[in-house]
Phi, psi and omega in degrees: 000318187285333174295319177291331175288323178296315179298313179304314179296317178295317179289321173295316178304313183294320177300316175302315179296309180301318178301316184296315182292326170295317177298316184296322174300312184293328179287343185299136176299151176284120178298332185281329183288322175292322174303317181297314180299317178301311184295321177302312183297320181293316180300315177301320174296317180299320187285327169303312184294317179299316177302318181295314178299317178302318179296318186290321182292325176297311183300314186295317183293315176308308176307317181295317181299316182298313185296312181299319182296316182294318177296318179292324177293319182297319184295314179301318179293321175294324179293315178305312178295325177296314182296317183300313179298316175302308189293326176294317179300313178300315177300316179298321179291336182277000000 
């Protein structure tokens, strides 16, 4: 009878140790959860950086459009003056 009691105590202790190991393993944080959060954070930083680059590109594009528009207006003004002068010369010569 004492052998069965001893065997019951040993198996109970072994079960308690196994249960403790299982609980310890299940309580460990999910390694994928931290990695996913880091990837999401990195993705957010990349999106912010891309947004900054996009705004810079947009400002350069608007500046280029403004400069080109100003140059075209200056060319049209010069052309108008030249045509006016030529028409005046033609009119005077007639």
